[in-house]
C-alpha positions in Angstrom: -24.8 -31.3 -2.3 -25.1 -32.3 1.3 -24.0 -35.7 2.3 -26.6 -38.0 3.9 -27.6 -41.5 4.6 -29.5 -43.7 2.2 -33.2 -44.3 2.6 -33.6 -46.9 5.3 -36.9 -48.3 6.7 -38.8 -46.0 4.3 -37.2 -42.8 5.8 -34.4 -40.6 4.5 -32.2 -39.2 7.3 -29.5 -36.7 6.3 -27.4 -37.0 9.4 -26.2 -33.8 11.1 -24.9 -31.4 8.4 -22.9 -28.2 8.9 -24.6 -25.0 7.5 -23.2 -21.5 7.7 -25.3 -18.4 8.3 -26.7 -17.2 5.0 -26.0 -20.5 3.3 -28.3 -22.5 1.0 -27.4 -26.2 1.5 -28.5 -28.5 -1.4 -29.3 -32.0 -0.1 -29.6 -34.9 -2.6 -31.9 -37.4 -0.9 -33.0 -39.5 -3.9 -36.1 -40.6 -2.0 -38.1 -41.0 -5.2 -41.9 -41.2 -5.6 -44.2 -38.1 -5.4 -42.9 -35.3 -3.2 -46.5 -34.2 -2.7 -46.8 -37.3 -0.5 -43.7 -36.5 1.7 -43.6 -35.5 5.3 -40.4 -33.4 5.9 -38.9 -32.7 9.3 -36.0 -30.3 9.9 -34.2 -30.0 13.2 -31.4 -27.7 14.3 -28.4 -28.1 16.6 -26.9 -25.1 18.4 -23.2 -25.8 19.2 -22.3 -22.8 21.2 -25.4 -21.0 22.5 -26.8 -23.6 24.9 -29.9 -24.5 22.9 -28.7 -27.9 21.8 -31.1 -29.7 19.5 -34.0 -27.3 18.8 -36.6 -26.0 16.4 -36.4 -22.3 17.2 -37.5 -19.9 14.4 -38.3 -22.8 12.0 -39.4 -21.2 8.7 -37.6 -17.9 9.7 -38.2 -15.1 12.1 -37.2 -11.4 12.4 -36.0 -10.3 15.8 -34.9 -6.7 16.2 -33.9 -6.4 12.5 -32.0 -9.8 12.5 -33.3 -12.7 10.5 -32.9 -16.0 12.2 -33.9 -19.7 11.8 -33.7 -22.1 8.9 -36.2 -23.5 6.4 -36.4 -26.0 3.6 -37.4 -25.2 0.0 -37.3 -26.5 -3.6 -38.4 -30.0 -2.6 -38.3 -32.5 -5.5 -38.2 -36.3 -5.6 -34.4 -36.3 -5.5 -33.3 -33.1 -3.7 -34.2 -30.2 -1.4 -32.4 -27.0 -0.3 -32.0 -26.0 3.3 -31.6 -22.3 3.9 -30.2 -20.8 7.1 -30.9 -17.1 7.6 -27.9 -14.8 7.7 -28.0 -13.8 11.4 -29.1 -17.2 12.8 -27.3 -18.5 15.9 -29.3 -21.7 16.6 -28.8 -23.9 13.6 -25.1 -24.6 13.3 -26.1 -28.1 12.1 -29.3 -29.3 10.5 -30.9 -32.7 10.3 -33.5 -33.5 7.6 -35.9 -36.4 7.6 -38.2 -37.4 4.7 -40.9 -40.1 4.8 -44.3 -41.0 3.4 -46.9 -41.2 6.2 -50.0 -43.2 6.2 -52.7 -41.5 4.0 -54.2 -38.5 5.8 -57.8 -38.4 7.0 -58.0 -35.1 5.0 -55.9 -33.7 2.1 -56.9 -30.4 0.6 -54.7 -30.9 -2.4 -52.9 -27.8 -3.8 -55.1 -24.7 -3.6 -54.5 -21.2 -5.0 -54.6 -18.5 -2.4 -54.2 -14.8 -3.0 -52.1 -12.5 -0.8 -53.9 -11.1 2.2 -56.8 -13.7 2.1 -58.0 -16.6 4.2 -59.9 -19.6 2.8 -62.0 -22.0 4.9 -61.7 -25.7 4.2 -64.3 -28.2 5.3 -62.6 -31.5 6.3 -65.2 -33.3 8.4 -62.6 -35.5 10.1 -64.6 -35.4 13.3 -63.4 -36.4 16.7 -61.2 -34.3 18.9 -59.1 -31.8 16.9 -56.6 -31.7 19.7 -55.7 -35.3 18.7 -54.9 -34.2 15.1 -51.6 -33.7 13.4 -51.8 -30.9 10.9 -49.3 -30.5 8.1 -49.1 -27.4 5.8 -46.8 -26.8 2.9 -46.6 -23.9 0.4 -45.8 -23.9 -3.3 -44.1 -21.0 -5.1 -45.2 -21.4 -8.7 -42.7 -18.8 -10.2 -40.3 -20.3 -12.7 -37.2 -19.7 -10.6 -39.2 -19.7 -7.3 -38.8 -21.8 -4.1 -41.1 -24.6 -5.4 -42.5 -26.6 -2.5 -41.4 -24.9 0.7 -42.2 -23.8 4.2 -40.5 -20.3 4.0 -42.0 -18.0 6.7 -44.2 -20.9 8.0 -46.6 -19.3 10.5 -45.7 -15.8 9.3 -42.8 -13.5 9.3 -42.6 -9.7 9.5 -39.9 -8.0 7.4 -39.6 -4.2 7.8 -43.4 -3.7 8.1 -44.4 -6.3 5.5 -46.0 -9.7 6.4 -44.9 -12.9 4.6 -45.7 -16.6 4.7 -48.9 -18.5 5.4 -50.5 -20.3 8.4 -53.5 -22.3 9.4 -55.9 -21.4 12.2 -59.5 -21.8 13.4 -59.2 -25.6 13.5 -62.4 -27.4 14.5 -63.6 -31.0 14.1 -65.1 -30.0 10.7 -63.1 -27.2 9.3 -59.8 -25.3 9.2 -58.8 -22.0 7.7 -55.6 -21.2 5.7 -54.4 -17.6 5.6 -51.7 -16.1 3.3 -50.2 -12.9 4.7 -50.7 -9.7 2.7 -47.1 -9.3 1.3 -46.2 -12.9 0.8 -44.4 -13.9 -2.4 -43.7 -17.7 -2.0 -47.0 -19.3 -1.0 -49.2 -18.9 -4.1 -50.6 -22.3 -3.3 -51.1 -24.1 0.0 -51.8 -27.7 0.9 -53.2 -28.9 4.3 -53.2 -32.5 5.4 -54.8 -33.7 8.7 -53.7 -37.0 10.3 
């Protein structure tokens, strides 16, 4: 597994880890507790292309037939996998952070969502939605699936098929979750608003 720092000040920080294109890097974080309560942040560092520390193509993206970016998947209370797409050029190193934020103002819990559908969630948080922080995670419930993940976060087109999930239509009282028509790893979604 990937080396990393211990949990300090209630945050796990992996330190910068090497990851090759096409590699799945297991990280043993041993954070403990309930991974449904985690916030997870994944940063990239480009060593030779001039992008430095970046977040380009987080969750994955197809550009001219090349699949770039990186994502995290298979999150548990002790480990997580980071996957770098095979043609990626911006994530020579990855840095992963895990922490438990203050309780959200709204938590949808895990919701089933069918491919090609959108569901409207009433949150009634109020105030200015531009001041919100919105977190969305997916769960692949297949036995050997990706588990809790953010694969194709925001959506990804692969040879004419559309994968992933996203949120949109945010107001002070509601938000909509959409799962793209060909997705295979987001049978459940969860949205938290802070």
